[in-house]
C-alpha positions as a LaTeX table, in Angstrom:
\begin{tabular}{lrrr}
\hline
Residue & $x$ (\AA) & $y$ (\AA) & $z$ (\AA) \\
\hline
Met1 & 0.07 & $-0.07$ & $-0.01$ \\
Thr2 & 1.47 & 3.35 & $-0.73$ \\
Gln3 & 2.51 & 5.32 & 2.23 \\
Gln4 & 0.30 & 8.47 & 2.86 \\
Gly5 & 1.31 & 11.38 & 3.67 \\
Asn6 & $-1.42$ & 12.20 & 6.82 \\
Gly7 & $-1.22$ & 14.86 & 8.84 \\
Ser8 & 1.19 & 17.14 & 6.56 \\
Pro9 & 1.13 & 20.86 & 6.04 \\
Gly10 & $-2.23$ & 21.10 & 4.02 \\
Gly11 & $-3.41$ & 17.60 & 3.99 \\
Thr12 & $-2.88$ & 16.69 & 0.50 \\
Gly13 & $-3.37$ & 12.86 & 0.93 \\
Leu14 & 0.23 & 12.48 & $-1.66$ \\
Pro15 & 2.75 & 10.24 & $-0.52$ \\
Ala16 & 5.41 & 10.99 & 2.02 \\
Ser17 & 7.89 & 11.00 & $-0.29$ \\
Ile18 & 6.21 & 13.31 & $-2.95$ \\
Glu19 & 5.34 & 15.56 & $-0.23$ \\
Ala20 & 9.59 & 15.64 & 0.15 \\
Ala21 & 9.67 & 17.00 & $-3.42$ \\
Trp22 & 7.44 & 19.71 & $-2.65$ \\
Gly23 & 9.02 & 21.09 & $-0.13$ \\
Leu24 & 5.93 & 19.98 & 2.15 \\
Arg25 & 8.13 & 17.69 & 5.00 \\
Ala26 & 11.46 & 17.14 & 5.84 \\
Arg27 & 13.27 & 14.49 & 4.42 \\
Pro28 & 14.93 & 11.84 & 6.39 \\
Val29 & 18.30 & 13.22 & 7.77 \\
Lys30 & 19.48 & 9.65 & 8.79 \\
Gly31 & 19.04 & 6.51 & 7.64 \\
Pro32 & 19.98 & 2.84 & 8.56 \\
Lys33 & 23.16 & 3.34 & 6.13 \\
Pro34 & 25.10 & 6.27 & 6.45 \\
Gly35 & 24.77 & 8.64 & 3.18 \\
Leu36 & 21.81 & 7.14 & 1.58 \\
Ser37 & 19.04 & 9.79 & 0.21 \\
Leu38 & 16.05 & 9.88 & $-1.67$ \\
Glu39 & 18.21 & 11.68 & $-4.47$ \\
Arg40 & 20.30 & 8.61 & $-4.48$ \\
Ile41 & 17.87 & 6.16 & $-4.51$ \\
Val42 & 15.79 & 7.88 & $-7.68$ \\
Gly43 & 19.15 & 8.85 & $-9.57$ \\
Ala44 & 19.87 & 4.45 & $-9.18$ \\
Ala45 & 16.83 & 3.67 & $-10.07$ \\
Val46 & 16.88 & 5.78 & $-13.54$ \\
Ala47 & 20.13 & 4.56 & $-13.74$ \\
Val48 & 18.87 & 1.00 & $-13.70$ \\
Ala49 & 15.41 & 2.24 & $-16.26$ \\
Ala50 & 17.83 & 4.08 & $-18.68$ \\
Ser51 & 20.01 & 0.64 & $-19.15$ \\
Glu52 & 17.72 & $-2.10$ & $-18.55$ \\
Gly53 & 14.31 & $-0.50$ & $-18.94$ \\
Leu54 & 11.34 & $-0.21$ & $-16.31$ \\
Gly55 & 11.01 & $-3.63$ & $-15.96$ \\
Gly56 & 14.45 & $-4.20$ & $-14.42$ \\
Val57 & 13.73 & $-1.56$ & $-11.87$ \\
Ser58 & 12.71 & $-3.18$ & $-8.34$ \\
Met59 & 13.38 & $-1.92$ & $-4.41$ \\
Gly60 & 15.95 & $-4.92$ & $-4.34$ \\
Arg61 & 17.89 & $-3.99$ & $-7.45$ \\
Val62 & 18.16 & $-0.40$ & $-6.59$ \\
Ala63 & 19.53 & $-1.19$ & $-3.12$ \\
Lys64 & 21.65 & $-3.81$ & $-4.72$ \\
Asp65 & 23.19 & $-0.69$ & $-6.79$ \\
Leu66 & 23.46 & 1.26 & $-3.69$ \\
Gly67 & 25.17 & $-1.15$ & $-1.49$ \\
Ala68 & 22.26 & $-1.02$ & 0.85 \\
Ser69 & 19.49 & $-3.48$ & 2.19 \\
Thr70 & 16.10 & $-3.40$ & 0.42 \\
Met71 & 14.56 & $-2.57$ & 3.74 \\
Ser72 & 16.23 & 0.27 & 4.21 \\
Leu73 & 15.23 & 2.05 & 1.00 \\
Tyr74 & 11.26 & 1.97 & 2.35 \\
Arg75 & 12.38 & 4.25 & 4.80 \\
Tyr76 & 12.49 & 6.81 & 1.95 \\
Val77 & 9.91 & 5.40 & $-0.55$ \\
Ala78 & 6.41 & 3.23 & 0.71 \\
Ala79 & 6.73 & 1.08 & $-2.56$ \\
Lys80 & 8.10 & 1.29 & $-5.93$ \\
Asp81 & 4.45 & 2.82 & $-7.68$ \\
Glu82 & 5.80 & 5.92 & $-5.25$ \\
Leu83 & 9.52 & 5.39 & $-6.81$ \\
Tyr84 & 8.21 & 6.03 & $-10.57$ \\
Val85 & 6.38 & 8.66 & $-9.75$ \\
Leu86 & 9.80 & 10.34 & $-8.76$ \\
Met87 & 11.85 & 8.85 & $-11.17$ \\
Gln88 & 9.55 & 10.01 & $-13.92$ \\
Glu89 & 9.82 & 13.68 & $-11.90$ \\
Ala90 & 13.26 & 13.71 & $-12.16$ \\
Ala91 & 13.42 & 12.94 & $-15.70$ \\
Met92 & 11.15 & 15.25 & $-17.05$ \\
Gly93 & 12.93 & 18.08 & $-14.81$ \\
Pro94 & 11.06 & 21.47 & $-15.41$ \\
Pro95 & 10.02 & 22.86 & $-18.99$ \\
Pro96 & 11.60 & 25.02 & $-20.91$ \\
Pro97 & 10.76 & 28.73 & $-21.41$ \\
Leu98 & 8.36 & 29.04 & $-24.37$ \\
Pro99 & 7.64 & 31.79 & $-26.56$ \\
Val100 & 4.95 & 34.10 & $-25.04$ \\
Pro101 & 1.61 & 33.87 & $-27.08$ \\
Glu102 & 1.19 & 37.06 & $-28.90$ \\
Gly103 & $-1.11$ & 37.83 & $-31.26$ \\
Glu104 & $-4.39$ & 35.70 & $-33.01$ \\
Ala105 & $-2.29$ & 32.60 & $-33.53$ \\
Gly106 & 0.40 & 33.36 & $-30.74$ \\
Trp107 & $-1.11$ & 30.03 & $-28.85$ \\
Arg108 & 0.14 & 27.90 & $-32.31$ \\
Glu109 & 3.62 & 28.35 & $-31.54$ \\
Ala110 & 3.90 & 28.58 & $-28.00$ \\
Leu111 & 1.80 & 24.78 & $-27.87$ \\
Ser112 & 3.91 & 23.74 & $-30.51$ \\
Cys113 & 7.06 & 24.42 & $-28.69$ \\
Trp114 & 5.71 & 23.04 & $-25.54$ \\
Ala115 & 5.09 & 19.33 & $-27.56$ \\
Trp116 & 8.66 & 19.47 & $-29.32$ \\
Ala117 & 10.32 & 20.12 & $-25.88$ \\
Gln118 & 8.22 & 17.52 & $-24.42$ \\
Arg119 & 9.42 & 14.84 & $-27.36$ \\
Arg120 & 12.59 & 15.50 & $-26.41$ \\
Val121 & 12.09 & 14.37 & $-22.75$ \\
Phe122 & 10.39 & 10.98 & $-23.67$ \\
His123 & 12.93 & 10.18 & $-26.22$ \\
Ala124 & 15.78 & 10.69 & $-23.95$ \\
Asn125 & 13.85 & 8.61 & $-21.18$ \\
Leu126 & 11.73 & 6.16 & $-22.96$ \\
Trp127 & 11.29 & 3.69 & $-20.45$ \\
Met128 & 8.87 & 6.81 & $-18.68$ \\
Leu129 & 6.30 & 5.68 & $-21.61$ \\
Arg130 & 5.83 & 2.25 & $-19.51$ \\
Ile131 & 4.64 & 4.15 & $-16.07$ \\
Pro132 & 1.14 & 3.12 & $-15.67$ \\
Val133 & $-0.71$ & 6.37 & $-15.75$ \\
Ala134 & $-2.00$ & 6.57 & $-11.99$ \\
Gly135 & $-3.73$ & 10.12 & $-11.96$ \\
Pro136 & $-3.08$ & 13.56 & $-12.84$ \\
Pro137 & $-0.08$ & 15.23 & $-12.18$ \\
Ala138 & 0.92 & 15.60 & $-8.58$ \\
Ser139 & 4.82 & 16.16 & $-8.62$ \\
Pro140 & 6.27 & 19.58 & $-9.13$ \\
Asn141 & 8.10 & 19.20 & $-12.41$ \\
Thr142 & 4.73 & 17.24 & $-14.21$ \\
Val143 & 2.50 & 20.25 & $-12.68$ \\
Ala144 & 4.64 & 22.99 & $-14.10$ \\
Trp145 & 4.88 & 20.74 & $-17.55$ \\
Trp146 & 1.15 & 21.29 & $-17.27$ \\
Glu147 & 1.01 & 24.57 & $-16.42$ \\
Lys148 & 3.38 & 26.05 & $-18.86$ \\
Gly149 & 0.79 & 24.05 & $-21.51$ \\
Leu150 & $-1.77$ & 26.05 & $-20.05$ \\
Gln151 & $-0.35$ & 29.03 & $-20.65$ \\
Ala152 & 0.60 & 28.55 & $-24.13$ \\
Leu153 & $-3.25$ & 28.72 & $-24.58$ \\
Gly154 & $-3.85$ & 31.59 & $-22.80$ \\
Gly155 & $-6.03$ & 33.82 & $-24.72$ \\
Ala156 & $-6.57$ & 31.74 & $-27.09$ \\
Gly157 & $-10.25$ & 32.18 & $-26.16$ \\
Leu158 & $-11.30$ & 27.75 & $-24.63$ \\
Asp159 & $-13.14$ & 27.38 & $-21.26$ \\
Val160 & $-11.19$ & 25.47 & $-18.58$ \\
Gly161 & $-12.65$ & 22.15 & $-19.70$ \\
Glu162 & $-11.83$ & 22.50 & $-23.57$ \\
Glu163 & $-7.75$ & 23.72 & $-21.97$ \\
Ile164 & $-7.55$ & 20.62 & $-20.36$ \\
Ser165 & $-8.78$ & 18.69 & $-22.94$ \\
Val166 & $-6.28$ & 20.53 & $-25.67$ \\
Ile167 & $-3.13$ & 19.59 & $-23.59$ \\
Arg168 & $-4.67$ & 15.75 & $-23.06$ \\
Leu169 & $-4.68$ & 15.67 & $-26.72$ \\
Val170 & $-1.59$ & 16.93 & $-27.97$ \\
Thr171 & 0.10 & 14.64 & $-24.79$ \\
Gly172 & $-1.10$ & 11.95 & $-25.96$ \\
Tyr173 & $-0.13$ & 12.46 & $-29.66$ \\
Val174 & 3.33 & 13.15 & $-28.18$ \\
Arg175 & 2.95 & 9.88 & $-25.96$ \\
Asn176 & 1.90 & 8.13 & $-28.75$ \\
Glu177 & 4.92 & 8.88 & $-31.40$ \\
Ala178 & 7.48 & 8.10 & $-28.69$ \\
Leu179 & 6.24 & 4.89 & $-27.81$ \\
Val180 & 5.95 & 3.56 & $-31.21$ \\
Met181 & 8.92 & 5.46 & $-32.69$ \\
Gly182 & 10.84 & 3.85 & $-29.02$ \\
Asp183 & 9.37 & 0.69 & $-29.68$ \\
Leu184 & 10.83 & 0.31 & $-33.59$ \\
Gly185 & 14.45 & 1.83 & $-32.45$ \\
Ala186 & 14.61 & $-0.67$ & $-29.99$ \\
Ala187 & 13.78 & $-3.54$ & $-32.61$ \\
Val188 & 16.43 & $-2.11$ & $-34.96$ \\
Glu189 & 18.67 & $-1.90$ & $-32.49$ \\
Ala190 & 18.45 & $-5.07$ & $-31.35$ \\
Arg191 & 18.72 & $-6.50$ & $-35.14$ \\
Gly192 & 22.68 & $-5.19$ & $-35.06$ \\
Val193 & 22.38 & $-3.87$ & $-38.16$ \\
Pro194 & 22.28 & $-0.10$ & $-39.69$ \\
Val195 & 18.76 & 0.94 & $-39.34$ \\
Glu196 & 18.78 & 2.16 & $-43.46$ \\
Glu197 & 19.26 & $-1.51$ & $-43.98$ \\
Val198 & 16.16 & $-2.70$ & $-41.88$ \\
Met199 & 13.83 & 0.09 & $-43.58$ \\
Glu200 & 15.15 & $-1.25$ & $-47.13$ \\
Gly201 & 14.60 & $-4.73$ & $-46.22$ \\
Tyr202 & 10.89 & $-3.84$ & $-44.62$ \\
Ala203 & 10.72 & $-2.15$ & $-48.22$ \\
Arg204 & 11.70 & $-5.13$ & $-49.97$ \\
Thr205 & 9.29 & $-7.51$ & $-48.03$ \\
Leu206 & 6.48 & $-5.41$ & $-48.64$ \\
Asp207 & 7.36 & $-5.10$ & $-52.02$ \\
Arg208 & 6.89 & $-8.84$ & $-52.61$ \\
Leu209 & 4.19 & $-9.24$ & $-50.62$ \\
Val210 & 2.02 & $-6.34$ & $-52.00$ \\
Asp211 & $-0.25$ & $-7.20$ & $-54.79$ \\
Pro212 & $-1.11$ & $-3.67$ & $-56.97$ \\
Val213 & $-5.10$ & $-5.32$ & $-57.69$ \\
Arg214 & $-5.27$ & $-5.88$ & $-53.98$ \\
His215 & $-3.43$ & $-2.95$ & $-52.47$ \\
Pro216 & $-3.25$ & $-0.16$ & $-55.22$ \\
Ala217 & $-2.68$ & 2.44 & $-52.44$ \\
Leu218 & 0.53 & 0.64 & $-50.69$ \\
Ser219 & 1.61 & 0.27 & $-54.63$ \\
Arg220 & 1.81 & 3.37 & $-54.98$ \\
Leu221 & 3.66 & 4.17 & $-51.64$ \\
Leu222 & 6.35 & 1.84 & $-52.30$ \\
Glu223 & 7.01 & 3.32 & $-55.62$ \\
Thr224 & 7.45 & 6.85 & $-53.81$ \\
Glu225 & 11.11 & 7.59 & $-53.47$ \\
Gly226 & 12.15 & 8.34 & $-49.71$ \\
Val227 & 9.09 & 7.20 & $-47.84$ \\
Trp228 & 11.05 & 4.22 & $-46.32$ \\
Thr229 & 13.92 & 6.24 & $-44.22$ \\
Trp230 & 14.27 & 6.66 & $-40.37$ \\
Glu231 & 15.11 & 9.97 & $-40.81$ \\
Glu232 & 11.37 & 10.77 & $-41.69$ \\
Arg233 & 10.46 & 10.16 & $-38.39$ \\
Asp234 & 10.74 & 14.26 & $-37.28$ \\
His235 & 8.98 & 15.12 & $-40.03$ \\
Gly236 & 6.14 & 12.71 & $-39.64$ \\
Phe237 & 5.86 & 14.08 & $-36.18$ \\
Arg238 & 5.99 & 17.61 & $-37.15$ \\
Phe239 & 3.08 & 16.25 & $-39.64$ \\
Gly240 & 0.69 & 14.74 & $-37.04$ \\
Leu241 & 1.37 & 17.90 & $-34.81$ \\
Glu242 & 0.34 & 20.51 & $-37.47$ \\
Arg243 & $-2.55$ & 18.49 & $-38.62$ \\
Val244 & $-3.66$ & 18.64 & $-34.47$ \\
Leu245 & $-3.06$ & 21.86 & $-33.86$ \\
Asp246 & $-5.28$ & 22.34 & $-37.07$ \\
Gly247 & $-8.08$ & 20.72 & $-35.15$ \\
Ile248 & $-7.83$ & 22.88 & $-32.51$ \\
Asp249 & $-7.75$ & 25.92 & $-34.35$ \\
Val250 & $-10.62$ & 25.61 & $-35.81$ \\
Leu251 & $-12.16$ & 25.05 & $-32.20$ \\
Ile252 & $-10.55$ & 28.05 & $-31.52$ \\
Arg253 & $-12.01$ & 30.05 & $-34.25$ \\
Ser254 & $-15.30$ & 28.50 & $-33.84$ \\
Arg255 & $-15.48$ & 29.96 & $-29.79$ \\
Ala256 & $-14.26$ & 33.24 & $-31.12$ \\
Gln257 & $-17.17$ & 33.58 & $-33.48$ \\
Gly258 & $-20.01$ & 32.35 & $-31.18$ \\
His259 & $-18.16$ & 34.84 & $-28.71$ \\
Gly260 & $-18.68$ & 37.62 & $-31.65$ \\
Ala261 & $-22.50$ & 36.73 & $-32.39$ \\
Glu262 & $-23.19$ & 37.18 & $-28.59$ \\
Ala263 & $-21.78$ & 40.38 & $-28.26$ \\
Ser264 & $-23.50$ & 41.97 & $-31.28$ \\
Gly265 & $-26.81$ & 39.93 & $-30.21$ \\
Thr266 & $-27.14$ & 37.86 & $-33.29$ \\
Arg267 & $-27.11$ & 33.70 & $-33.44$ \\
Pro268 & $-24.15$ & 32.42 & $-35.77$ \\
Gly269 & $-25.69$ & 31.46 & $-39.34$ \\
Gly270 & $-28.40$ & 33.23 & $-38.00$ \\
Gly271 & $-29.94$ & 36.75 & $-38.96$ \\
\hline
\end{tabular}
């Protein structure tokens, strides 16, 4: 069971380790093993995840790498799911500064920069995408990323519920792209051959399997130069993100038209 922060300042109900990340309670100054700290535990767990994936992380493995007993870790982190939250917090870091939305379409540039920044973090820490989503952001850096995303929508004219839905939509797109491309990259790396050879081999395999009569669209695709290159992944992400932003733009424009109609005392499409 996750240790809860009962009796903490403000009554957050968060685990003690997460409250410590917020500065709401003092971190243990002494543990069973001198020099052990929450920061060292989290750092060791991140190192394991980076080299072996999230599945390699366990309290026992982290304790072994630190030269400590497994039980000594529970003085700092009550459960592995708490450790996951702290690992994500450390890997995310604070969000970078973004352009301040200016003008009618300023939100678009700011939200695009936010999405690209998030993508860089995910691609650098693909193990993070395997952490089960157990609730809304609750640690300092993850909350800061949400705050920065909402700021990017400042002045767009959406209500609070729509702003949250937009942030979830963009984050979902970024996470999915990073997960798919990360899995593909891992599969390529496991084969031990240059990525170009893998992509070319895939194209040759499809060329043998695809029937121009049954698969006319795929056949046309296979005839196109440069489609099956690994370098196209950034282009693919950019294309998809722009289409997501196009949809959000339609929503924002419809809200602006609706507000204009209300101010003039008319209804959209009416006389």
